[in-house]
C-alpha positions as CSV (number, residue, x, y, z in Angstrom):
1,K,-11.8,-5.3,-24.1
2,F,-13.3,-5.7,-27.8
3,E,-15.7,-3.5,-29.0
4,E,-17.1,-2.8,-32.3
5,V,-16.7,0.0,-34.0
6,F,-18.2,1.9,-37.7
7,N,-16.9,-1.0,-39.9
8,G,-14.6,-2.9,-38.0
9,F,-13.3,-3.6,-34.3
10,K,-11.2,-1.8,-31.2
11,V,-9.4,-3.9,-29.1
12,T,-8.5,-2.4,-25.6
13,L,-5.4,-4.0,-23.5
14,Y,-5.1,-3.0,-19.9
15,K,-1.9,-3.6,-18.0
16,E,-2.3,-6.2,-15.4
17,K,-1.6,-4.8,-11.6
18,L,1.8,-5.5,-10.2
19,D,2.0,-7.7,-7.2
20,V,4.1,-5.0,-4.8
21,G,6.7,-8.0,-4.4
22,E,7.0,-7.9,-8.1
23,R,8.3,-4.2,-7.9
24,V,12.0,-3.9,-9.1
25,G,14.3,-0.8,-8.1
26,E,17.1,0.3,-6.2
27,N,16.0,2.2,-3.6
28,D,12.2,0.0,-3.2
29,P,12.2,-1.4,0.6
30,L,10.5,-4.3,-0.7
31,N,13.4,-4.8,-3.0
32,G,16.1,-5.1,-0.3
33,G,17.3,-1.7,-1.5
34,E,19.6,0.7,0.2
35,N,17.2,2.9,1.9
36,D,15.2,0.0,3.6
37,T,12.3,1.7,5.8
38,L,11.1,-1.1,7.5
39,N,12.8,-4.5,8.0
40,V,10.0,-7.6,9.0
41,G,11.2,-10.8,10.5
42,E,10.1,-14.1,9.1
43,N,7.6,-14.7,12.0
44,D,6.0,-11.3,11.5
45,P,2.5,-11.8,10.8
46,L,2.3,-8.9,8.3
47,N,1.8,-9.6,4.7
48,V,3.8,-7.5,2.1
49,R,0.6,-5.1,1.1
50,Q,0.4,-3.8,5.0
51,I,4.4,-3.8,5.2
52,E,4.2,-1.3,1.9
53,V,1.0,0.5,4.3
54,L,3.4,0.9,7.0
55,N,6.1,2.1,4.7
56,L,3.8,4.7,3.3
57,I,3.0,5.8,6.9
58,K,6.7,6.1,7.6
59,Q,7.3,8.1,5.0
60,N,4.2,10.3,5.8
61,K,2.7,10.1,9.1
62,K,-0.5,12.4,7.9
63,I,-1.3,10.2,5.2
64,T,-4.9,9.0,5.1
65,K,-6.5,5.7,4.2
66,E,-7.9,7.0,0.9
67,E,-4.4,8.2,-0.1
68,V,-2.9,4.6,0.8
69,A,-5.4,3.2,-1.9
70,I,-4.7,5.6,-4.7
71,I,-1.0,5.0,-4.2
72,T,-0.9,1.2,-3.0
73,K,-3.8,0.8,-6.4
74,F,-5.6,-1.3,-3.5
75,S,-9.4,-1.1,-3.3
76,I,-10.1,1.0,0.1
77,E,-12.0,-1.6,1.5
78,T,-9.1,-3.6,1.4
79,T,-6.7,-0.3,2.6
80,K,-8.8,-0.2,5.8
81,R,-8.5,-3.6,6.7
82,D,-5.2,-3.4,6.3
83,F,-4.8,-0.3,8.7
84,N,-7.6,-1.9,11.0
85,I,-4.6,-5.6,11.2
86,L,-1.9,-3.0,12.1
87,I,-3.9,-1.4,14.8
88,K,-5.0,-4.3,16.4
89,N,-1.1,-5.7,16.0
90,N,-0.1,-2.6,17.7
91,Y,2.0,-1.6,14.6
92,I,0.8,1.8,14.2
93,K,-1.9,4.1,16.4
94,R,-3.9,7.2,15.7
95,I,-2.9,10.4,17.3
96,G,-5.1,13.0,18.0
97,S,-8.4,13.6,15.7
98,K,-9.7,12.1,12.4
99,K,-9.0,15.3,10.5
100,G,-6.0,16.8,12.2
101,G,-4.1,14.0,13.4
102,F,-1.6,11.9,12.6
103,W,-0.1,8.5,12.8
104,E,2.5,6.8,14.8
105,V,4.7,3.8,14.0
106,I,5.2,1.8,17.1
107,K,6.9,-1.6,15.9
């Protein structure tokens, strides 16, 4: 981003968002780390983003859609869509109320 400032200009560079498939870390479940929390087969209909959402739910069953969006840096609309896909395909279900309930991972 270029901006005119005083008698010169200012350049702002933004860090590119990493695709979750580009993550590197020995315990990253998406990188085949030792502490994998979810194994998904080749024929699984989920994408990498949805798998990441599932892993976050497995780590914290009371996590909210808003918290998932913040952690993953996905938009809230994308996160809601991913939750709906996971619910529709019977990967997760909501137990209890919206405020006091939690997510249960089925698959």
